[in-house]
N, C-alpha and C positions, 0 to 999 in steps of 0.2 A: 549490177554489171557495170564496172568502171570503163569509162571511155578514154582511151589514150591517143592524144593527138600526135600527128606525125612530127611535129615541131619539138615535142617533148622527148623524143627517142633518137637514139644513134645506133644505126645497124653496122655490124661488123661481120665480114665474111672471111672465113679461113678454111684451110684444108683440114679435114676430120682425119684422124688417124684410126688405125684399127682394121678389121676384116672389111672386104667389100670390093676387092679387086682394083684393076687399073682405073676404072671410071671414078671410083671414089678417091683415089690417091692423086688423081691429076686435076680435079675440079675443086673449086672453093665452094663446097656445098654445106659446110657447117655454119651456122648462124649465132651471133651473139648480140642480143638487144640490150641496150643500156638505157635506163630510165633516168634522164638527166636531172629532174628536180629531186629525185630521191636518192640516186646513186645505186639502185637496185639493178642487178644484172641477171638475166635469163639466157640460157644457151640451149641449143638443140644440135645433135651430131648424129643422130640414129639413122636417118635416111640419106640415100645418095641424092635426094632431090633437095635443092636449095628452097624451092618453093615450100615443100612439105616441112622442111626444118624451120623455116620463118614462121609458119602457122603454129606448130607446136611451141616455139620459143615465146610466140606472142600470147598463148594460152597460159604458159608458165608465169609470164610477166604479170598477166592480169590477176592470176591466183595469188601471187606474192604480194600484190598491191591490195587486193582485197583481204588478205589476212592481215596486212599492215594496218588498215583502217578499220578493222573489226574492233568494236567496243567491247571490252571485258565486263560482264556483269559482276557487281560487287556482291559478295556473299553476304546474306544476312544471318547473323548470328540467332540461333534459337535456343531456348531453355530446354535443358535435360528434362523430359518427363518424369512425373512423380513416380510412376510405376518402374521406370528403368533405374531410377536412383535407388529406389527400395530394393530391387534385385541386386544391384551392385553391392549395396551394404550387407545384404543377407549372404552374398557369397563370400564377402570379406571375413564376416562373422563365422562362417563355416570353416573357412581355411584357418582362422585363429583357433577355433575349437580343436581342429585336427592337430595343430602344433602343441597345443597345451596337453593333449592325450598323449602324444609322442614323448613328451619331456617327463611324464610321470604323473600327470594329472594336477600339478601344482600351478595355480596362477599367480604369478608374481605382480606386485604393485609397486 
């Protein structure tokens, strides 16, 4: 879990739009949190409560920062197993034999 300092974020409050009645339309309940070092922005406008929106936006910001800091594992290439290679070649030979039969049974070199 990443710890976010108060000095690293900027909180913005604004009016949320959409359904919710007079209370939502008259209060600045929507929250936008900007992480200053990275420039990542998270916002929440779902609730009529500024306190709840702040908690939701903070969780979103933490998730975004964790995803940004995640190390991607390097894929290690593996050899194709002998049996799989043998099956693949047998299937190719089978298809080639079918094509030869359709053309009249003559194999051209």
